[in-house]
C-alpha positions as CSV (number, residue, x, y, z in Angstrom):
1,M,-18.3,-7.9,-6.8
2,T,-15.9,-10.8,-7.3
3,V,-13.2,-11.5,-9.8
4,S,-15.0,-14.6,-11.1
5,A,-18.4,-13.0,-11.6
6,G,-20.0,-11.9,-14.9
7,L,-17.9,-10.4,-17.6
8,A,-14.6,-10.7,-15.7
9,S,-14.8,-14.5,-15.6
10,R,-14.7,-14.6,-19.5
11,W,-11.6,-12.4,-19.6
12,I,-9.6,-13.2,-16.5
13,R,-8.1,-16.5,-15.4
14,R,-7.4,-17.0,-11.7
15,H,-4.5,-19.4,-11.4
16,L,-4.7,-19.7,-7.6
17,P,-7.6,-17.9,-6.0
18,V,-6.8,-15.7,-3.1
19,A,-9.7,-14.9,-0.7
20,N,-8.5,-11.4,0.4
21,P,-5.5,-10.3,-1.8
22,R,-3.4,-7.3,-0.8
23,I,-2.8,-6.7,-4.5
24,R,-3.6,-8.3,-7.8
25,L,-1.2,-8.7,-10.8
26,L,-2.8,-9.2,-14.2
27,C,-0.6,-10.6,-16.9
28,F,-1.1,-9.8,-20.6
29,P,0.2,-12.5,-23.0
30,H,2.3,-11.9,-26.2
31,A,1.0,-12.2,-29.7
32,G,-0.2,-15.7,-30.2
33,G,0.0,-16.2,-26.5
34,T,-2.5,-17.6,-24.0
35,A,-3.4,-17.2,-20.3
36,S,-1.7,-20.5,-19.5
37,F,1.7,-19.0,-20.4
38,F,1.7,-17.6,-16.9
39,R,0.3,-20.7,-15.1
40,S,3.5,-21.3,-13.2
41,W,4.0,-17.8,-11.9
42,P,1.7,-17.9,-8.8
43,K,4.0,-20.4,-7.0
44,H,6.7,-17.7,-6.8
45,F,4.4,-15.1,-5.2
46,P,3.5,-14.3,-1.6
47,A,0.1,-15.7,-0.4
48,D,-1.5,-12.3,-0.4
49,V,-0.8,-11.6,-4.1
50,E,-3.3,-12.9,-6.6
51,V,-1.9,-13.6,-10.0
52,L,-4.3,-13.4,-12.9
53,S,-3.9,-13.8,-16.7
54,L,-5.8,-12.2,-19.5
55,R,-7.8,-14.7,-21.7
56,Y,-7.8,-13.5,-25.3
57,P,-10.7,-14.7,-27.4
58,G,-10.1,-17.5,-30.0
59,R,-7.8,-19.7,-28.0
60,E,-7.8,-22.3,-25.1
61,D,-11.2,-22.2,-23.4
62,R,-12.4,-19.4,-25.6
63,L,-11.5,-21.3,-28.8
64,N,-15.0,-21.0,-30.3
65,E,-15.0,-17.2,-30.0
66,A,-14.0,-14.8,-32.7
67,F,-10.6,-13.2,-32.5
68,I,-10.3,-9.5,-31.8
69,D,-7.7,-8.2,-34.2
70,A,-7.7,-4.5,-33.5
71,M,-6.4,-2.7,-30.5
72,D,-9.3,-0.4,-29.6
73,P,-12.1,-3.0,-29.4
74,L,-9.8,-5.4,-27.4
75,V,-8.8,-2.7,-25.0
76,D,-12.4,-1.5,-24.5
77,S,-13.6,-5.0,-23.7
78,V,-10.7,-5.6,-21.3
79,T,-11.3,-2.3,-19.5
80,D,-15.0,-3.1,-19.0
81,A,-14.1,-6.6,-17.7
82,L,-11.7,-5.2,-15.1
83,V,-14.2,-3.0,-13.3
84,P,-14.8,-5.7,-10.6
85,L,-11.1,-5.8,-9.9
86,L,-10.8,-2.1,-9.0
87,D,-11.7,-2.7,-5.4
88,R,-8.0,-3.0,-4.4
89,P,-4.6,-2.3,-5.8
90,L,-3.9,-3.7,-9.2
91,A,-0.7,-4.0,-11.3
92,F,-0.1,-5.1,-14.9
93,F,2.6,-7.2,-16.5
94,G,2.6,-7.2,-20.3
95,H,5.0,-9.2,-22.5
96,S,5.7,-8.0,-26.1
97,M,2.3,-7.2,-27.7
98,G,0.8,-7.6,-24.2
99,A,2.7,-4.6,-23.0
100,S,1.0,-2.3,-25.5
101,V,-2.4,-3.8,-24.6
102,A,-1.7,-3.3,-20.9
103,H,-0.6,0.3,-21.4
104,E,-3.7,1.2,-23.4
105,V,-5.9,-0.4,-20.7
106,A,-4.0,1.6,-18.1
107,V,-4.8,4.8,-20.0
108,R,-8.5,4.0,-20.1
109,L,-8.7,3.0,-16.4
110,E,-7.3,6.5,-15.6
111,S,-9.5,8.4,-18.0
112,Q,-12.7,6.5,-17.6
113,H,-12.6,5.2,-14.0
114,D,-10.1,7.5,-12.3
115,F,-8.1,4.4,-11.3
116,R,-4.3,4.4,-11.1
117,L,-2.3,1.2,-11.4
118,H,0.1,0.4,-8.6
119,R,2.7,-0.5,-11.3
120,L,2.8,-1.0,-15.1
121,L,5.5,-3.7,-15.9
122,V,6.4,-4.0,-19.5
123,S,8.6,-6.6,-21.2
124,A,10.3,-6.9,-24.6
125,R,8.3,-4.1,-26.2
126,P,9.3,-0.7,-27.6
127,A,7.7,2.4,-26.0
128,P,4.6,3.5,-27.9
129,H,6.3,6.4,-29.7
130,L,9.2,4.1,-30.8
131,L,7.1,1.3,-32.4
132,G,8.1,0.4,-35.9
133,T,5.9,-0.6,-38.9
134,Y,4.8,-4.2,-38.9
135,R,3.3,-5.8,-42.0
136,L,3.8,-9.5,-41.4
137,H,0.1,-10.0,-41.0
138,L,-0.1,-9.4,-44.8
139,E,2.4,-12.2,-45.5
140,D,1.8,-15.9,-46.1
141,D,1.7,-18.6,-43.4
142,D,5.3,-19.6,-44.0
143,S,6.6,-16.1,-43.5
144,L,4.5,-15.7,-40.4
145,A,5.8,-19.0,-39.0
146,A,9.3,-18.0,-39.7
147,D,9.0,-14.8,-37.7
148,V,7.5,-16.7,-34.8
149,R,10.5,-19.1,-34.8
150,R,12.9,-16.1,-35.1
151,L,11.5,-14.7,-31.8
152,D,10.7,-18.0,-30.0
153,K,13.0,-20.9,-30.7
154,N,10.8,-23.1,-28.5
155,S,7.9,-22.8,-31.1
156,S,9.7,-24.8,-33.8
157,G,8.2,-28.1,-32.7
158,I,4.7,-26.8,-32.7
159,L,5.0,-25.1,-36.1
160,A,6.6,-28.2,-37.6
161,D,3.5,-30.2,-36.9
162,P,0.9,-29.5,-39.6
163,D,-2.1,-30.1,-37.3
164,L,-0.7,-27.9,-34.5
165,R,0.4,-25.3,-36.9
166,E,-3.1,-25.1,-38.4
167,L,-4.4,-24.7,-34.8
168,V,-2.1,-21.9,-33.6
169,L,-1.5,-19.8,-36.8
170,P,-4.9,-18.1,-36.9
171,A,-4.4,-16.7,-33.4
172,I,-0.9,-15.6,-34.3
173,R,-2.1,-13.9,-37.5
174,A,-4.9,-12.1,-35.7
175,D,-2.5,-10.8,-33.1
176,Y,0.0,-9.8,-35.8
177,R,-2.8,-7.9,-37.5
178,L,-3.5,-6.1,-34.2
179,V,0.1,-5.2,-33.9
180,G,0.4,-4.1,-37.5
181,T,-2.6,-1.8,-37.5
182,Y,-2.0,-0.3,-34.0
183,Q,-1.3,3.4,-34.3
184,P,-0.5,4.9,-30.8
185,R,-1.7,8.4,-30.3
186,G,1.7,9.9,-29.4
187,I,3.0,9.5,-25.9
188,E,0.0,8.8,-23.7
189,K,1.4,9.2,-20.2
190,I,0.1,7.3,-17.2
191,K,0.3,8.3,-13.5
192,S,1.7,5.0,-12.2
193,P,5.4,4.1,-12.2
194,I,6.7,1.9,-15.0
195,V,9.2,-0.9,-14.8
196,A,10.6,-2.2,-18.1
197,Y,12.4,-5.5,-18.8
198,A,14.3,-6.8,-21.8
199,G,16.6,-9.6,-23.0
200,D,20.1,-8.6,-24.1
201,T,20.0,-10.7,-27.3
202,D,16.4,-9.9,-28.4
203,P,16.5,-9.8,-32.2
204,E,13.4,-7.6,-32.3
205,V,13.7,-5.0,-29.5
206,S,16.7,-2.9,-28.4
207,F,17.4,-1.6,-24.9
208,A,16.9,1.9,-26.2
209,D,13.4,0.9,-27.5
210,V,12.4,-0.5,-24.1
211,Q,14.0,2.4,-22.1
212,G,11.8,4.7,-24.1
213,W,9.0,3.8,-21.7
214,N,10.7,6.4,-19.4
215,A,8.8,9.1,-21.4
216,V,5.4,7.5,-20.6
217,S,5.5,7.8,-16.8
218,P,6.3,11.0,-14.9
219,D,6.0,9.2,-11.6
220,G,9.1,7.0,-12.0
221,F,10.8,4.5,-14.3
222,R,13.1,1.5,-13.8
223,F,14.8,-0.7,-16.4
224,R,16.3,-4.1,-15.9
225,A,18.0,-6.4,-18.5
226,F,18.3,-10.2,-18.5
227,Q,20.4,-12.5,-20.5
228,G,18.4,-14.0,-23.3
229,D,16.3,-13.3,-26.4
230,H,12.7,-12.1,-26.9
231,F,11.5,-14.9,-24.5
232,Y,14.2,-14.4,-21.9
233,L,11.4,-14.7,-19.3
234,V,11.0,-18.4,-19.8
235,P,14.5,-19.5,-18.6
236,H,14.7,-16.6,-16.1
237,E,11.2,-17.0,-14.7
238,K,12.1,-17.2,-11.0
239,E,14.6,-14.3,-11.2
240,L,12.1,-12.1,-13.1
241,V,9.2,-12.9,-10.8
242,T,11.4,-12.2,-7.8
243,D,12.0,-8.7,-9.2
244,V,8.2,-8.3,-9.9
245,V,7.4,-9.2,-6.4
246,Q,9.8,-6.5,-5.1
247,Q,8.1,-4.0,-7.3
248,L,4.6,-4.9,-5.9
249,C,5.8,-4.5,-2.4
250,Q,6.9,-0.9,-2.9
251,D,4.5,2.0,-2.2
């Protein structure tokens, strides 16, 4: 089986194909995010690490497909799509909403396929048992756009353009609905170590929220903070990826 075959090719983007990777890293985008958010990451990785991104329906080259706005059907689909990748070590990196999706997929891989991730790396997301109540998906477009700008100052230009705003808001609303209706089943522990990252001026997530992931893994936990807000990983890409590479090189 190959990564590009069948169902996997719909869900997984290979930024730089690696013929015989030692390990694969699958990146899970944030709410409203796309696979291309991680397009520059592979240049920072060793040649034997294959960097992949999850392709959510309803955006980029899946623009004509229906959004999936609930956690369980999304996670079930992703889990099925990942079966061809279980032939070698696999790690996940999930940012914001993507961290919750990555964790739920990790739980299913263990329970359904007896597969343990090498590492689960989570970013700017409270631990499952510390998630708050989110209802912004019930608000109007202006409120939704204002919240996106609050978290991501770089989004202001896109949201100020009526045509671009009309293009991106449906995906954002679908993902906010997923976040708002997601109800974790307590603390679902996984067997793989967890590494958690956060920005020190994130208006949405506190260090305590992110450090709560310690309760999810009995096999080890590490936390690292960066200067910056909810999207600290953009200006600190190289520094963050250097740390990720170090984690992937550990047993």
